[in-house]
N, C-alpha and C positions, 0 to 999 in steps of 0.2 A: 577302729583307727580313723583319724581325721582324713577327710578327702583331700588329696594332694592339690586339687584345683583351688580349694579354699586357702591352703598354705601359699600357693603361688600368687593368688590374688592379694592376699594380705601383705605380701612382701613387695608387690608392685611389678611382678614379672609379666602378667598376661596382658596382651594387647587385643588380639582377635582370635575367635574360636568359631569353627564351622560345626553345626549340629551340636551346640553346646550342651543342651539338656541331656541328649543321648550319651555324650562323652562323659559328662559328670557322673551319670549313673554307672557307666561302664567302669570308670576309675574307682568308684566306691565298691564295686562288686568283686573284682578280681585283679590279678597282676596283669598289666597290659604291656606288651612289647612296644617300644616307641623308638624313633630315631631322630637324630639331627645330623645333617651333612656338613662336612668341613672340607672345602677345596684347598689342596696343598699349594697355594700360590706363593708361599715363602717357606723357609726352613724353620719357622717358629710360629706358634700361635700368638695372638696379641690379646689385649684386654677385652676387645669385643667378643672374642671367642670365650673368654673366661666367664662372662655373664651367662652364656648359653650352657656352659658346663656346670655352673652352679645350679641352674634350673634342673638339669639332668640329675645332679646329685640329690636334690630335694625329692625328685620323683623316685629315684632308686631307694632312698631312705623310707619312702612310703610303700615300698614293695613292688614297684614297677621295674621292668627290665630295659636298661638303656642299650641301644645299638648305635655305636659311633661309626658313621659312614665317612671314610676318607675318600675324597673324590679324585682318585688317581686317573680316572677316565674323563670325568667332566672337566677337570683342570686343563685337559688338552684343548678344550673349546673356549672356556672362559665365560663366566657368568656376566651378562649385560646389566644385571640389576644395579641401580644406583650409579651407572656409568654414563658419561657423555662421550667417551671414546672407547675404542676397542682395546681389550687387554693384550699385552704382549704375549706372543705365542711361546710356549715352553717345549723343550725336548722331553722325550720319555725319561731320559736319564735324570734330568733336573727334577721332574715330577716325582720320580721314585726316591731320589735323595730327600726331597721334602717330606714325602710320606713317612719314610723311616724316622726322620727327626721328630715329626709330630706325634707318631705313635708313642714314642718314649715320654713325651710330655703328658699325653692323655692318661698314661698309666698311674699318674699321681692322684687323679681325681675320683676314680671309681673303684668299687669292689668287684673283682672278677670271679669270685667264688660264689657258690650257692645257686639256687633256682633262678634268682633274678640277677645273677652276675652279669656284668657288662660284657659286651662283645665289641670288637673292632673289626670292621670289614672294609674292603676296598672295592669300589665299583669298577675299577679296571678289570677285575676278575670276570665281569660279564659284559662290559662295554667294549673293550679293546678288540674282541674277536666277533663282534656282531656282524651278521650279514645285512648289509644296508637295505637291500631290496626286501628281504623278509621283515626287517624292522619297520620300514615305511608302510608296508602292507598291513602288518599286524597292529602296530602302535600309532603310526602317523594317521591312519584312517579314523582314529578316535578323536583327533584334535580338529577343532574348527579354526581356520586361519583368521576369520573375521573376529572371533572371540579372543584369539591370542593377541591380535593387534590392539585390543582395548586394555591389555594388561599394563599396569604401571611400569613394570620392569622394561618394557619396550618403548614406552612413550618418549623418554628423554633421548634414547638412542635413535629414534626415527628422525629426529631433527638433523642429525649429522650423517645418518646413513646406517642402517642395521644390516649387517652381513647375514647371509643365509647360514653361515657357520654358527653364529650366535643364536639365530632363530631356532636352531636345533636344541639349544640348551634346555628349554622347558620340556621338550619331549624326553630328553635324557633323564632329567630329574624326576619326571613323572614315572618313567620306566624303573628307576631305582626303587621308588616306593612300591611298585608292583612286584618287583623281584623280592624285596624284603618281606612283603606280605605273603608271597608264595613259599618262601624258604623258611621264614621264622614266625609267621602269623602276626607280623608287625602291622598294626592298624592305625597308628598315630604318627604323624610327622610334626616335629616342632622346629622352631628356628626363629631367626630375626624377622621383624615385620617387613623388611624389604624383600622377603622371600614369599610373601603371601600368595601372589599370583601363581608361582611355580608349585607351591604346596597344594593349592586348590586343584590344579591340573592333575596332580598325582592322585589325590583322593577321588576325584571324578573318574580317573582312568580305572581305578580298582572297582569302583561301584559299577562301572559299565562293563568291564571285562569279567569280573568275578561275581557280580551281583551280591556283594557283601558290603558291610559298613566300613568306612574309612574316614579318618578325621584329621584335621589340621589345627594347630594352635601356635600362634606367634607370640614372641616375647618383645617387650619394649627394647628399643635400642638404648645403649648407655649414653645419656646426654646430660649436659649441665642444666641448671635451672634456667639458663638463657637459650636452651635448645640446641647447643653446639655439641658435637660428638666428643665424648671424653676419651682419654687415652692418647692424645697427641702431645708430644713433648717437643722441645727445641731440636732434639736429635731425630725426631720422626715418631714412629709408633711406639707405644709402650708394650714391649715384647715380654713374653713369659720365659724366653731363653735368657739365662743369666749372662751369656756372652754378648748379647745384644743390648740388654738393659740389666745392669747389675742389681743385686738384691737391695743395695743401699739406694740406688736411683729409684727403684720400684717403690720402696718404703717411703722415700721423700715425696714422690708424686702424690700418694694418698694422704700423707701428713699435711700437704699444702693445698688440699682441695678447698673450694669456697665453702664458707659456713653453711650456705643454703643447700649444698649438695651432700652434706655429711650423713643425714638421716637416710636419704635415698640409697647411698652407697653401702651403708651398714646393713640395710635390709636386703639389698640385691647381692652383695659380694661377700657376706660373712654368714656364718650359721648361728650368730648370737640370737637368743630369744628376743621376741619383739618387746617384751616387758623391760628387758635390760637395755635395749636400744632406746626405748622411750625415756628411760631414766638418764642415759648418757647425753641425750640431746635436749634435755629439759631446759637448760639455760643457754641463752644466745649471746652471752657476754664472753669474756676471756675463758670461761670454764668449758666452752665448746672445744678448746684445744685438747682436753682430755679425751673427748670423743674422737677427734682426729688421730690422736696417738693410738687409740685402741683400734680404729679402722686400719691404719697403716700396719700395725702389728698383726692383726688377724688375717688380712689379705696376703701379706708377705709370708706368713706361716703356711697358709694353704698352698701357695704357689711354690715356695722355695724351702719350706720346712722351718721348724721352730728355732733351730740353731741360727740360721741366717736372719730370721726375724729378730731374735734377741740381739745379735751382733749389730744389725742395722739400727735397732732402737738405741743401743749404747753409743754408736757412732753419731747418730742424730743429736742425742742429748749432749755429747761431747762437743760437737760442732757449735751448738748454740751457747754452751757455757764457756767455750774457749779452751777446753781441755784437749790440747793437741796430741796427747799420748794415745787417745782413743778415737781421734778423728779419722774419717776415711782418708786414705793416703793415695796420691797419684804420683807416679814417677814421670819425669820429663827427660828427654835426651840431653846428654852432656853438651855444653856449648850453647844451649838455648837460654838467653838471659833477658830478652826484651819482653816487657809485660804483655804486649800484643801477641807475640808468639807463644808465650806461656798460656794465655787464655785459650788460644786455639788448641795447643798441644794437650791441655787438660780437658778439652771439650766443654769448658765453661762457656766458651763462645764458639759458634759454628763456622765463623769466618773472620778474617782480619778486619773487614769492614764493621762487623758486629762488635768485635773487640774494641775498636777505636771509638765506636759510638758509646759503649759502656763507660770507657774512660772519660770521654767528654761529658757524659751525664753524671760523672763523679760517683759511679756505682762500684768502683773497684778499689780494694785496699790490699796492701802487702803487710802482713802482721797488723800493726795498728797504724800504719802509714797510708794515708789516702794517696792514690795515684792521680796526678793532675795533668800529666803530659803524655801524649800518645807515643812519644819516643823514649819514654822512661824505661830504665832497666833495673833489675834487681842487683843488689850489691854482691860482691864476692863472698862476704861473710854470710849473707842470707842464703846464698847458694850452698855453701859448705855445711851450714847448720840445718838447712831445711826451713821452710817458712809456711805461714798460713795465708792462703789466698781467699779473699772474701769478695763475693759479688752480691751487692745489696744486703738484705737482712736474712736471706734464706739459704745462700750457698756459701759453705765454709769448708775448705778442704786443706789438708796438709800436703805440701809439694816437696818432693825430694828429687835428687838427680840420680838417674840410672848410671851406674859406673861399671 
């Protein structure tokens, strides 16, 4: 069987690896238990987590055993990585509610049966009841403060002030790796490249405490060709929860990615063979739209299922062809008739000021009528029959009135 590290490299996942030759050999010899941690800072995963789960799925398909670590304990502290400010503190109740919601989403991505069936564990099970003195004596003595302060995850926080609470995060994450090694033989931690310092600390802790090999491998962050993080929409993050980001909105995000990002996204976010991807992106003219449609369909199918992917595909085609019978439909409250309020109510605009700017930029139409004044209203006839709201060339929705 092909070594999974070759697969991950070919598709563009791998960023950094520690003891790479030894890990490559190990992954080619036997099934390796590995883990990625996800802190439940919200009640849904977002597209950044999705990339990590795709990497885990490739590894499981190659025979390795995924351990999904939900950070019910570490979320009580907050990861300082990539932050210039301290995260908002959460209650145990909020953390637990987020854990429960995320577990349900995780179950869509992995096989839980068989020798390499995935496991979901929660580090609250061993972190919440730690004796702090024992922990500092046993684990804290293994960490050098001087070395910790050179870590990238602390450098940006040092400028504004790093709390001792956050300083403990690296110890906690390293301890997680040690516990998973002792319980399940987990010898590999994977994750986003912003976690590199924390992951090295965990691998080093195992090597010092257990005198055994441990490895770390980071994945590329999902960025555009311009280096900006992908997954940001006007409404905020691109969530995997359908109640936060509808399947249609999710589909449309991928349908509208920049031409330069299509190949990268197909490799990272779908299971399509590389030969098929190469054929899809061969042409850089209008034929690239076929590749975008395939990307949107495949990613929506993985996250929401084939039924939602097909429905979103139908709605998207209807929106662009003007077929209002199959367009995505949004209801607005009775009595709302100003175009500005309608734009906000349908979430086509995030605020009244944005709605007014869109109108002034001549980017809004009702049916085939261009809206030219910020105080314009829809007619009683348009309200009663329902109408199509257009924003620019890419947003087309049917609007009805909730009665």
